[in-house]
All heavy atoms as a GROMACS GRO file, in nm:
protein
  532
    1MET      N    1   0.923   0.412   0.124
    1MET     CA    2   0.808   0.415   0.037
    1MET      C    3   0.832   0.332  -0.089
    1MET      O    4   0.740   0.272  -0.142
    1MET     CB    5   0.776   0.560   0.001
    1MET     CG    6   0.635   0.592   0.035
    1MET     SD    7   0.578   0.755  -0.006
    1MET     CE    8   0.692   0.861   0.069
    2ASP      N    9   0.957   0.330  -0.134
    2ASP     CA   10   0.989   0.250  -0.252
    2ASP      C   11   0.966   0.102  -0.224
    2ASP      O   12   0.917   0.029  -0.310
    2ASP     CB   13   1.134   0.273  -0.294
    2ASP     CG   14   1.159   0.415  -0.341
    2ASP    OD1   15   1.062   0.481  -0.384
    2ASP    OD2   16   1.274   0.461  -0.334
    3GLN      N   17   1.001   0.060  -0.104
    3GLN     CA   18   0.983  -0.081  -0.069
    3GLN      C   19   0.836  -0.119  -0.066
    3GLN      O   20   0.798  -0.226  -0.114
    3GLN     CB   21   1.046  -0.110   0.066
    3GLN     CG   22   1.196  -0.100   0.065
    3GLN     CD   23   1.254  -0.106   0.204
    3GLN    OE1   24   1.184  -0.086   0.303
    3GLN    NE2   25   1.383  -0.133   0.212
    4LEU      N   26   0.752  -0.032  -0.012
    4LEU     CA   27   0.609  -0.060  -0.009
    4LEU      C   28   0.551  -0.066  -0.149
    4LEU      O   29   0.466  -0.150  -0.179
    4LEU     CB   30   0.535   0.046   0.073
    4LEU     CG   31   0.539   0.030   0.223
    4LEU    CD1   32   0.474   0.149   0.290
    4LEU    CD2   33   0.472  -0.098   0.266
    5THR      N   34   0.597   0.022  -0.237
    5THR     CA   35   0.550   0.021  -0.375
    5THR      C   36   0.588  -0.110  -0.444
    5THR      O   37   0.504  -0.172  -0.510
    5THR     CB   38   0.608   0.141  -0.452
    5THR    OG1   39   0.574   0.260  -0.382
    5THR    CG2   40   0.554   0.147  -0.591
    6VAL      N   41   0.712  -0.150  -0.428
    6VAL     CA   42   0.758  -0.274  -0.491
    6VAL      C   43   0.684  -0.395  -0.435
    6VAL      O   44   0.639  -0.483  -0.510
    6VAL     CB   45   0.910  -0.290  -0.474
    6VAL    CG1   46   0.956  -0.429  -0.514
    6VAL    CG2   47   0.983  -0.184  -0.554
    7LEU      N   48   0.669  -0.400  -0.303
    7LEU     CA   49   0.598  -0.511  -0.242
    7LEU      C   50   0.452  -0.517  -0.287
    7LEU      O   51   0.399  -0.625  -0.314
    7LEU     CB   52   0.605  -0.501  -0.090
    7LEU     CG   53   0.738  -0.540  -0.028
    7LEU    CD1   54   0.738  -0.504   0.121
    7LEU    CD2   55   0.767  -0.686  -0.048
    8SER      N   56   0.387  -0.403  -0.295
    8SER     CA   57   0.248  -0.400  -0.337
    8SER      C   58   0.232  -0.448  -0.481
    8SER      O   59   0.150  -0.535  -0.510
    8SER     CB   60   0.194  -0.258  -0.324
    8SER     OG   61   0.062  -0.251  -0.372
    9VAL      N   62   0.314  -0.394  -0.570
    9VAL     CA   63   0.305  -0.433  -0.711
    9VAL      C   64   0.340  -0.580  -0.728
    9VAL      O   65   0.270  -0.654  -0.799
    9VAL     CB   66   0.396  -0.342  -0.797
    9VAL    CG1   67   0.409  -0.396  -0.937
    9VAL    CG2   68   0.341  -0.201  -0.798
   10LEU      N   69   0.445  -0.624  -0.663
   10LEU     CA   70   0.488  -0.762  -0.673
   10LEU      C   71   0.382  -0.858  -0.619
   10LEU      O   72   0.354  -0.962  -0.680
   10LEU     CB   73   0.620  -0.781  -0.598
   10LEU     CG   74   0.688  -0.916  -0.612
   10LEU    CD1   75   0.732  -0.937  -0.755
   10LEU    CD2   76   0.805  -0.924  -0.517
   11CYS      N   77   0.322  -0.821  -0.510
   11CYS     CA   78   0.217  -0.904  -0.450
   11CYS      C   79   0.100  -0.923  -0.546
   11CYS      O   80   0.051  -1.034  -0.566
   11CYS     CB   81   0.172  -0.840  -0.320
   11CYS     SG   82   0.066  -0.944  -0.221
   12TRP      N   83   0.054  -0.814  -0.606
   12TRP     CA   84  -0.060  -0.825  -0.697
   12TRP      C   85  -0.025  -0.897  -0.826
   12TRP      O   86  -0.108  -0.970  -0.881
   12TRP     CB   87  -0.118  -0.686  -0.726
   12TRP     CG   88  -0.187  -0.630  -0.607
   12TRP    CD1   89  -0.150  -0.519  -0.537
   12TRP    CD2   90  -0.303  -0.682  -0.540
   12TRP    NE1   91  -0.236  -0.500  -0.431
   12TRP    CE2   92  -0.331  -0.597  -0.431
   12TRP    CE3   93  -0.385  -0.792  -0.561
   12TRP    CZ2   94  -0.437  -0.620  -0.345
   12TRP    CZ3   95  -0.490  -0.814  -0.474
   12TRP    CH2   96  -0.516  -0.728  -0.368
   13ILE      N   97   0.098  -0.880  -0.875
   13ILE     CA   98   0.140  -0.952  -0.996
   13ILE      C   99   0.147  -1.102  -0.969
   13ILE      O  100   0.099  -1.182  -1.050
   13ILE     CB  101   0.275  -0.897  -1.047
   13ILE    CG1  102   0.255  -0.757  -1.105
   13ILE    CG2  103   0.336  -0.989  -1.152
   13ILE    CD1  104   0.384  -0.688  -1.143
   14VAL      N  105   0.205  -1.139  -0.856
   14VAL     CA  106   0.212  -1.282  -0.820
   14VAL      C  107   0.072  -1.338  -0.806
   14VAL      O  108   0.042  -1.448  -0.855
   14VAL     CB  109   0.295  -1.302  -0.691
   14VAL    CG1  110   0.278  -1.441  -0.636
   14VAL    CG2  111   0.441  -1.272  -0.718
   15TRP      N  112  -0.016  -1.266  -0.739
   15TRP     CA  113  -0.154  -1.315  -0.723
   15TRP      C  114  -0.220  -1.332  -0.859
   15TRP      O  115  -0.287  -1.432  -0.883
   15TRP     CB  116  -0.235  -1.219  -0.636
   15TRP     CG  117  -0.375  -1.269  -0.617
   15TRP    CD1  118  -0.416  -1.356  -0.521
   15TRP    CD2  119  -0.489  -1.237  -0.696
   15TRP    NE1  120  -0.550  -1.382  -0.536
   15TRP    CE2  121  -0.597  -1.310  -0.642
   15TRP    CE3  122  -0.511  -1.156  -0.805
   15TRP    CZ2  123  -0.726  -1.303  -0.696
   15TRP    CZ3  124  -0.639  -1.149  -0.859
   15TRP    CH2  125  -0.745  -1.221  -0.805
   16TRP      N  126  -0.202  -1.234  -0.947
   16TRP     CA  127  -0.269  -1.238  -1.077
   16TRP      C  128  -0.224  -1.358  -1.160
   16TRP      O  129  -0.306  -1.428  -1.219
   16TRP     CB  130  -0.243  -1.108  -1.154
   16TRP     CG  131  -0.314  -1.103  -1.285
   16TRP    CD1  132  -0.262  -1.126  -1.407
   16TRP    CD2  133  -0.451  -1.072  -1.306
   16TRP    NE1  134  -0.357  -1.111  -1.503
   16TRP    CE2  135  -0.475  -1.078  -1.444
   16TRP    CE3  136  -0.557  -1.040  -1.220
   16TRP    CZ2  137  -0.600  -1.053  -1.499
   16TRP    CZ3  138  -0.681  -1.015  -1.276
   16TRP    CH2  139  -0.702  -1.022  -1.412
   17PHE      N  140  -0.095  -1.384  -1.164
   17PHE     CA  141  -0.045  -1.491  -1.249
   17PHE      C  142  -0.053  -1.630  -1.186
   17PHE      O  143  -0.061  -1.729  -1.259
   17PHE     CB  144   0.100  -1.463  -1.292
   17PHE     CG  145   0.108  -1.356  -1.396
   17PHE    CD1  146   0.167  -1.235  -1.368
   17PHE    CD2  147   0.056  -1.376  -1.522
   17PHE    CE1  148   0.175  -1.136  -1.462
   17PHE    CE2  149   0.063  -1.277  -1.619
   17PHE     CZ  150   0.122  -1.157  -1.589
   18LEU      N  151  -0.052  -1.640  -1.055
   18LEU     CA  152  -0.049  -1.772  -0.992
   18LEU      C  153  -0.179  -1.814  -0.925
   18LEU      O  154  -0.208  -1.934  -0.916
   18LEU     CB  155   0.065  -1.779  -0.890
   18LEU     CG  156   0.206  -1.761  -0.945
   18LEU    CD1  157   0.307  -1.767  -0.832
   18LEU    CD2  158   0.237  -1.865  -1.050
   19PHE      N  159  -0.257  -1.719  -0.873
   19PHE     CA  160  -0.369  -1.757  -0.789
   19PHE      C  161  -0.505  -1.703  -0.832
   19PHE      O  162  -0.603  -1.723  -0.761
   19PHE     CB  163  -0.343  -1.715  -0.644
   19PHE     CG  164  -0.223  -1.782  -0.584
   19PHE    CD1  165  -0.107  -1.713  -0.562
   19PHE    CD2  166  -0.228  -1.916  -0.552
   19PHE    CE1  167   0.002  -1.775  -0.507
   19PHE    CE2  168  -0.118  -1.979  -0.496
   19PHE     CZ  169  -0.002  -1.908  -0.474
   20LYS      N  170  -0.514  -1.634  -0.945
   20LYS     CA  171  -0.644  -1.577  -0.982
   20LYS      C  172  -0.746  -1.685  -1.020
   20LYS      O  173  -0.866  -1.664  -1.009
   20LYS     CB  174  -0.630  -1.475  -1.095
   20LYS     CG  175  -0.601  -1.536  -1.230
   20LYS     CD  176  -0.601  -1.431  -1.337
   20LYS     CE  177  -0.572  -1.498  -1.470
   20LYS     NZ  178  -0.578  -1.406  -1.579
   21ASP      N  179  -0.698  -1.802  -1.061
   21ASP     CA  180  -0.790  -1.910  -1.097
   21ASP      C  181  -0.851  -1.978  -0.976
   21ASP      O  182  -0.957  -2.040  -0.987
   21ASP     CB  183  -0.716  -2.014  -1.182
   21ASP     CG  184  -0.671  -1.957  -1.315
   21ASP    OD1  185  -0.737  -1.863  -1.364
   21ASP    OD2  186  -0.570  -2.006  -1.369
   22ASP      N  187  -0.784  -1.970  -0.862
   22ASP     CA  188  -0.833  -2.033  -0.740
   22ASP      C  189  -0.832  -1.931  -0.625
   22ASP      O  190  -0.749  -1.937  -0.536
   22ASP     CB  191  -0.745  -2.152  -0.704
   22ASP     CG  192  -0.801  -2.234  -0.590
   22ASP    OD1  193  -0.923  -2.225  -0.565
   22ASP    OD2  194  -0.723  -2.306  -0.526
   23PRO      N  195  -0.926  -1.835  -0.628
   23PRO     CA  196  -0.921  -1.726  -0.528
   23PRO      C  197  -0.960  -1.768  -0.386
   23PRO      O  198  -0.945  -1.690  -0.294
   23PRO     CB  199  -1.021  -1.624  -0.583
   23PRO     CG  200  -1.115  -1.704  -0.665
   23PRO     CD  201  -1.035  -1.817  -0.722
   24LYS      N  202  -1.009  -1.892  -0.367
   24LYS     CA  203  -1.048  -1.934  -0.233
   24LYS      C  204  -0.940  -2.015  -0.162
   24LYS      O  205  -0.961  -2.059  -0.049
   24LYS     CB  206  -1.177  -2.015  -0.240
   24LYS     CG  207  -1.296  -1.931  -0.281
   24LYS     CD  208  -1.423  -2.008  -0.275
   24LYS     CE  209  -1.539  -1.918  -0.316
   24LYS     NZ  210  -1.666  -1.989  -0.311
   25SER      N  211  -0.824  -2.032  -0.224
   25SER     CA  212  -0.716  -2.105  -0.156
   25SER      C  213  -0.653  -2.014  -0.050
   25SER      O  214  -0.660  -1.893  -0.056
   25SER     CB  215  -0.610  -2.150  -0.257
   25SER     OG  216  -0.539  -2.038  -0.306
   26ILE      N  217  -0.590  -2.077   0.047
   26ILE     CA  218  -0.533  -2.001   0.158
   26ILE      C  219  -0.419  -1.912   0.110
   26ILE      O  220  -0.401  -1.800   0.159
   26ILE     CB  221  -0.488  -2.095   0.273
   26ILE    CG1  222  -0.454  -2.016   0.398
   26ILE    CG2  223  -0.371  -2.181   0.230
   26ILE    CD1  224  -0.572  -1.954   0.464
   27GLU      N  225  -0.342  -1.959   0.012
   27GLU     CA  226  -0.233  -1.877  -0.042
   27GLU      C  227  -0.286  -1.753  -0.112
   27GLU      O  228  -0.231  -1.644  -0.099
   27GLU     CB  229  -0.147  -1.959  -0.139
   27GLU     CG  230  -0.075  -2.074  -0.075
   27GLU     CD  231  -0.157  -2.202  -0.076
   27GLU    OE1  232  -0.273  -2.200  -0.125
   27GLU    OE2  233  -0.108  -2.304  -0.025
   28SER      N  234  -0.395  -1.772  -0.186
   28SER     CA  235  -0.456  -1.660  -0.257
   28SER      C  236  -0.511  -1.556  -0.159
   28SER      O  237  -0.491  -1.436  -0.176
   28SER     CB  238  -0.568  -1.711  -0.347
   28SER     OG  239  -0.632  -1.604  -0.412
   29ILE      N  240  -0.577  -1.603  -0.057
   29ILE     CA  241  -0.634  -1.512   0.044
   29ILE      C  242  -0.522  -1.438   0.118
   29ILE      O  243  -0.532  -1.318   0.144
   29ILE     CB  244  -0.724  -1.590   0.141
   29ILE    CG1  245  -0.846  -1.641   0.065
   29ILE    CG2  246  -0.766  -1.504   0.258
   29ILE    CD1  247  -0.930  -1.740   0.142
   30ALA      N  248  -0.414  -1.508   0.149
   30ALA     CA  249  -0.301  -1.445   0.217
   30ALA      C  250  -0.239  -1.336   0.130
   30ALA      O  251  -0.203  -1.228   0.179
   30ALA     CB  252  -0.196  -1.549   0.255
   31LEU      N  253  -0.224  -1.363   0.000
   31LEU     CA  254  -0.169  -1.262  -0.090
   31LEU      C  255  -0.263  -1.142  -0.105
   31LEU      O  256  -0.217  -1.028  -0.115
   31LEU     CB  257  -0.141  -1.324  -0.228
   31LEU     CG  258  -0.005  -1.387  -0.244
   31LEU    CD1  259   0.006  -1.457  -0.377
   31LEU    CD2  260   0.105  -1.285  -0.229
   32ILE      N  261  -0.392  -1.168  -0.108
   32ILE     CA  262  -0.488  -1.057  -0.118
   32ILE      C  263  -0.479  -0.969   0.007
   32ILE      O  264  -0.475  -0.846  -0.003
   32ILE     CB  265  -0.631  -1.112  -0.138
   32ILE    CG1  266  -0.645  -1.171  -0.278
   32ILE    CG2  267  -0.734  -1.003  -0.116
   32ILE    CD1  268  -0.775  -1.246  -0.300
   33ILE      N  269  -0.473  -1.031   0.124
   33ILE     CA  270  -0.463  -0.954   0.248
   33ILE      C  271  -0.331  -0.876   0.252
   33ILE      O  272  -0.328  -0.759   0.290
   33ILE     CB  273  -0.479  -1.046   0.370
   33ILE    CG1  274  -0.623  -1.096   0.378
   33ILE    CG2  275  -0.439  -0.976   0.499
   33ILE    CD1  276  -0.646  -1.204   0.481
   34ALA      N  277  -0.223  -0.941   0.211
   34ALA     CA  278  -0.093  -0.873   0.209
   34ALA      C  279  -0.095  -0.757   0.109
   34ALA      O  280  -0.043  -0.649   0.139
   34ALA     CB  281   0.017  -0.972   0.172
   35GLY      N  282  -0.156  -0.778  -0.006
   35GLY     CA  283  -0.165  -0.671  -0.106
   35GLY      C  284  -0.242  -0.551  -0.053
   35GLY      O  285  -0.200  -0.436  -0.071
   36PHE      N  286  -0.356  -0.576   0.011
   36PHE     CA  287  -0.433  -0.466   0.068
   36PHE      C  288  -0.358  -0.397   0.182
   36PHE      O  289  -0.366  -0.275   0.198
   36PHE     CB  290  -0.571  -0.512   0.113
   36PHE     CG  291  -0.669  -0.523   0.001
   36PHE    CD1  292  -0.728  -0.645  -0.028
   36PHE    CD2  293  -0.703  -0.413  -0.076
   36PHE    CE1  294  -0.818  -0.657  -0.131
   36PHE    CE2  295  -0.793  -0.424  -0.179
   36PHE     CZ  296  -0.852  -0.546  -0.207
   37ALA      N  297  -0.283  -0.475   0.260
   37ALA     CA  298  -0.206  -0.415   0.369
   37ALA      C  299  -0.096  -0.325   0.313
   37ALA      O  300  -0.077  -0.212   0.361
   37ALA     CB  301  -0.145  -0.525   0.455
   38PHE      N  302  -0.024  -0.372   0.211
   38PHE     CA  303   0.079  -0.288   0.150
   38PHE      C  304   0.019  -0.164   0.086
   38PHE      O  305   0.073  -0.054   0.099
   38PHE     CB  306   0.158  -0.368   0.046
   38PHE     CG  307   0.241  -0.479   0.104
   38PHE    CD1  308   0.251  -0.600   0.039
   38PHE    CD2  309   0.311  -0.462   0.222
   38PHE    CE1  310   0.327  -0.704   0.091
   38PHE    CE2  311   0.388  -0.564   0.275
   38PHE     CZ  312   0.395  -0.685   0.209
   39ASN      N  313  -0.095  -0.180   0.018
   39ASN     CA  314  -0.160  -0.063  -0.043
   39ASN      C  315  -0.206   0.037   0.062
   39ASN      O  316  -0.194   0.158   0.044
   39ASN     CB  317  -0.279  -0.106  -0.128
   39ASN     CG  318  -0.239  -0.164  -0.260
   39ASN    OD1  319  -0.125  -0.154  -0.302
   39ASN    ND2  320  -0.333  -0.227  -0.327
   40GLY      N  321  -0.260  -0.014   0.173
   40GLY     CA  322  -0.305   0.074   0.280
   40GLY      C  323  -0.190   0.150   0.345
   40GLY      O  324  -0.200   0.271   0.369
   41LEU      N  325  -0.082   0.080   0.373
   41LEU     CA  326   0.035   0.148   0.430
   41LEU      C  327   0.094   0.250   0.335
   41LEU      O  328   0.133   0.360   0.376
   41LEU     CB  329   0.142   0.045   0.467
   41LEU     CG  330   0.116  -0.037   0.592
   41LEU    CD1  331   0.219  -0.149   0.605
   41LEU    CD2  332   0.116   0.050   0.714
   42LEU      N  333   0.098   0.217   0.206
   42LEU     CA  334   0.148   0.312   0.107
   42LEU      C  335   0.058   0.434   0.099
   42LEU      O  336   0.106   0.548   0.093
   42LEU     CB  337   0.158   0.243  -0.029
   42LEU     CG  338   0.217   0.326  -0.141
   42LEU    CD1  339   0.360   0.369  -0.109
   42LEU    CD2  340   0.214   0.246  -0.271
   43ALA      N  341  -0.072   0.414   0.103
   43ALA     CA  342  -0.166   0.528   0.101
   43ALA      C  343  -0.147   0.617   0.223
   43ALA      O  344  -0.148   0.740   0.212
   43ALA     CB  345  -0.309   0.477   0.093
   44LEU      N  346  -0.128   0.556   0.340
   44LEU     CA  347  -0.106   0.635   0.461
   44LEU      C  348   0.025   0.714   0.453
   44LEU      O  349   0.030   0.831   0.492
   44LEU     CB  350  -0.105   0.545   0.584
   44LEU     CG  351  -0.240   0.494   0.629
   44LEU    CD1  352  -0.224   0.393   0.743
   44LEU    CD2  353  -0.330   0.607   0.672
   45HIS      N  354   0.130   0.652   0.403
   45HIS     CA  355   0.257   0.722   0.388
   45HIS      C  356   0.244   0.839   0.292
   45HIS      O  357   0.296   0.949   0.318
   45HIS     CB  358   0.366   0.627   0.337
   45HIS     CG  359   0.429   0.546   0.445
   45HIS    ND1  360   0.520   0.597   0.534
   45HIS    CD2  361   0.414   0.415   0.477
   45HIS    CE1  362   0.558   0.501   0.617
   45HIS    NE2  363   0.495   0.390   0.584
   46LEU      N  364   0.176   0.818   0.181
   46LEU     CA  365   0.159   0.926   0.083
   46LEU      C  366   0.073   1.038   0.141
   46LEU      O  367   0.099   1.156   0.116
   46LEU     CB  368   0.099   0.872  -0.046
   46LEU     CG  369   0.191   0.781  -0.127
   46LEU    CD1  370   0.115   0.718  -0.243
   46LEU    CD2  371   0.312   0.856  -0.177
   47TRP      N  372  -0.030   1.002   0.216
   47TRP     CA  373  -0.117   1.102   0.278
   47TRP      C  374  -0.037   1.189   0.376
   47TRP      O  375  -0.047   1.312   0.374
   47TRP     CB  376  -0.232   1.032   0.351
   47TRP     CG  377  -0.322   1.125   0.424
   47TRP    CD1  378  -0.320   1.151   0.557
   47TRP    CD2  379  -0.426   1.204   0.368
   47TRP    NE1  380  -0.417   1.242   0.588
   47TRP    CE2  381  -0.484   1.277   0.474
   47TRP    CE3  382  -0.477   1.221   0.240
   47TRP    CZ2  383  -0.589   1.364   0.454
   47TRP    CZ3  384  -0.582   1.308   0.222
   47TRP    CH2  385  -0.637   1.379   0.327
   48VAL      N  386   0.044   1.125   0.458
   48VAL     CA  387   0.124   1.200   0.555
   48VAL      C  388   0.227   1.288   0.483
   48VAL      O  389   0.246   1.404   0.518
   48VAL     CB  390   0.194   1.105   0.655
   48VAL    CG1  391   0.300   1.176   0.736
   48VAL    CG2  392   0.090   1.043   0.747
   49ARG      N  393   0.292   1.232   0.382
   49ARG     CA  394   0.399   1.307   0.314
   49ARG      C  395   0.346   1.426   0.236
   49ARG      O  396   0.408   1.533   0.237
   49ARG     CB  397   0.474   1.213   0.221
   49ARG     CG  398   0.588   1.282   0.152
   49ARG     CD  399   0.670   1.185   0.073
   49ARG     NE  400   0.781   1.254   0.010
   49ARG     CZ  401   0.867   1.196  -0.069
   49ARG    NH1  402   0.856   1.068  -0.094
   49ARG    NH2  403   0.964   1.264  -0.123
   50PHE      N  404   0.235   1.410   0.165
   50PHE     CA  405   0.190   1.515   0.076
   50PHE      C  406   0.074   1.598   0.128
   50PHE      O  407   0.040   1.700   0.068
   50PHE     CB  408   0.153   1.456  -0.061
   50PHE     CG  409   0.271   1.401  -0.134
   50PHE    CD1  410   0.283   1.265  -0.156
   50PHE    CD2  411   0.371   1.484  -0.179
   50PHE    CE1  412   0.393   1.214  -0.222
   50PHE    CE2  413   0.482   1.434  -0.246
   50PHE     CZ  414   0.492   1.298  -0.267
   51VAL      N  415   0.012   1.557   0.239
   51VAL     CA  416  -0.100   1.635   0.294
   51VAL      C  417  -0.069   1.685   0.435
   51VAL      O  418  -0.073   1.805   0.461
   51VAL     CB  419  -0.231   1.553   0.293
   51VAL    CG1  420  -0.343   1.630   0.358
   51VAL    CG2  421  -0.267   1.514   0.150
   52ILE      N  422  -0.037   1.594   0.524
   52ILE     CA  423  -0.021   1.631   0.665
   52ILE      C  424   0.104   1.715   0.689
   52ILE      O  425   0.098   1.820   0.754
   52ILE     CB  426  -0.020   1.505   0.754
   52ILE    CG1  427  -0.149   1.425   0.737
   52ILE    CG2  428   0.005   1.541   0.899
   52ILE    CD1  429  -0.274   1.500   0.777
   53LEU      N  430   0.219   1.670   0.639
   53LEU     CA  431   0.343   1.744   0.664
   53LEU      C  432   0.342   1.884   0.601
   53LEU      O  433   0.381   1.980   0.668
   53LEU     CB  434   0.465   1.663   0.620
   53LEU     CG  435   0.492   1.537   0.702
   53LEU    CD1  436   0.611   1.462   0.647
   53LEU    CD2  437   0.511   1.569   0.848
   54PRO      N  438   0.298   1.901   0.476
   54PRO     CA  439   0.290   2.038   0.423
   54PRO      C  440   0.190   2.126   0.500
   54PRO      O  441   0.213   2.245   0.521
   54PRO     CB  442   0.245   2.020   0.279
   54PRO     CG  443   0.288   1.884   0.243
   54PRO     CD  444   0.276   1.803   0.369
   55TRP      N  445   0.080   2.065   0.546
   55TRP     CA  446  -0.019   2.140   0.622
   55TRP      C  447   0.041   2.186   0.756
   55TRP      O  448   0.021   2.300   0.796
   55TRP     CB  449  -0.141   2.052   0.645
   55TRP     CG  450  -0.249   2.117   0.724
   55TRP    CD1  451  -0.330   2.218   0.685
   55TRP    CD2  452  -0.286   2.083   0.857
   55TRP    NE1  453  -0.418   2.249   0.786
   55TRP    CE2  454  -0.392   2.168   0.893
   55TRP    CE3  455  -0.241   1.990   0.948
   55TRP    CZ2  456  -0.453   2.162   1.017
   55TRP    CZ3  457  -0.301   1.984   1.071
   55TRP    CH2  458  -0.407   2.070   1.105
   56ARG      N  459   0.115   2.099   0.822
   56ARG     CA  460   0.179   2.137   0.948
   56ARG      C  461   0.284   2.247   0.926
   56ARG      O  462   0.296   2.338   1.006
   56ARG     CB  463   0.247   2.017   1.012
   56ARG     CG  464   0.155   1.926   1.085
   56ARG     CD  465   0.236   1.822   1.158
   56ARG     NE  466   0.150   1.733   1.233
   56ARG     CZ  467   0.194   1.629   1.299
   56ARG    NH1  468   0.323   1.601   1.299
   56ARG    NH2  469   0.112   1.552   1.365
   57LYS      N  470   0.360   2.233   0.819
   57LYS     CA  471   0.463   2.332   0.790
   57LYS      C  472   0.399   2.468   0.764
   57LYS      O  473   0.447   2.571   0.810
   57LYS     CB  474   0.545   2.289   0.669
   57LYS     CG  475   0.669   2.373   0.648
   57LYS     CD  476   0.747   2.326   0.526
   57LYS     CE  477   0.813   2.194   0.556
   57LYS     NZ  478   0.902   2.151   0.446
   58ARG      N  479   0.289   2.469   0.690
   58ARG     CA  480   0.219   2.594   0.661
   58ARG      C  481   0.161   2.656   0.788
   58ARG      O  482   0.168   2.778   0.808
   58ARG     CB  483   0.105   2.567   0.562
   58ARG     CG  484   0.077   2.679   0.471
   58ARG     CD  485  -0.024   2.640   0.365
   58ARG     NE  486  -0.033   2.495   0.352
   58ARG     CZ  487  -0.142   2.430   0.317
   58ARG    NH1  488  -0.251   2.496   0.291
   58ARG    NH2  489  -0.142   2.299   0.305
   59ASN      N  490   0.106   2.574   0.876
   59ASN     CA  491   0.047   2.627   1.000
   59ASN      C  492   0.153   2.672   1.099
   59ASN      O  493   0.130   2.764   1.176
   59ASN     CB  494  -0.040   2.520   1.066
   59ASN     CG  495  -0.174   2.509   0.997
   59ASN    OD1  496  -0.212   2.594   0.917
   59ASN    ND2  497  -0.245   2.403   1.025
   60SER      N  498   0.270   2.611   1.099
   60SER     CA  499   0.373   2.653   1.194
   60SER      C  500   0.434   2.788   1.154
   60SER      O  501   0.481   2.861   1.239
   60SER     CB  502   0.483   2.547   1.203
   60SER     OG  503   0.554   2.539   1.081
   61ARG      N  504   0.432   2.823   1.029
   61ARG     CA  505   0.481   2.954   0.987
   61ARG      C  506   0.389   3.068   1.031
   61ARG      O  507   0.433   3.177   1.059
   61ARG     CB  508   0.493   2.960   0.833
   61ARG     CG  509   0.606   2.879   0.779
   61ARG     CD  510   0.616   2.895   0.631
   61ARG     NE  511   0.692   2.787   0.573
   61ARG     CZ  512   0.682   2.745   0.450
   61ARG    NH1  513   0.595   2.804   0.368
   61ARG    NH2  514   0.755   2.648   0.405
   62LYS      N  515   0.260   3.039   1.038
   62LYS     CA  516   0.162   3.142   1.076
   62LYS      C  517   0.171   3.176   1.224
   62LYS      O  518   0.138   3.286   1.265
   62LYS     CB  519   0.021   3.096   1.041
   62LYS     CG  520  -0.004   3.090   0.892
   62LYS     CD  521  -0.143   3.041   0.863
   62LYS     CE  522  -0.167   3.029   0.714
   62LYS     NZ  523  -0.300   2.975   0.685
   63GLU      N  524   0.210   3.082   1.304
   63GLU     CA  525   0.211   3.103   1.450
   63GLU      C  526   0.337   3.165   1.500
   63GLU      O  527   0.432   3.191   1.450
   63GLU     CB  528   0.188   2.970   1.521
   63GLU     CG  529   0.051   2.916   1.496
   63GLU     CD  530   0.032   2.780   1.558
   63GLU    OE1  531   0.127   2.726   1.619
   63GLU    OE2  532  -0.076   2.724   1.546
   0.00000   0.00000   0.00000
């Protein structure tokens, strides 16, 4: 999860400082897609860690 966080933040910082002036270039579009991919994977990991796994643990105790 730490790696996804670093990659996501780094991707958006690089995009902001190097490519925000030309958002239609292929490099800019690639960084935007990579940033959204890292953010999406990080969101899924956080969802599983803090919602799904505790919910499963709680339900397995009841049964």
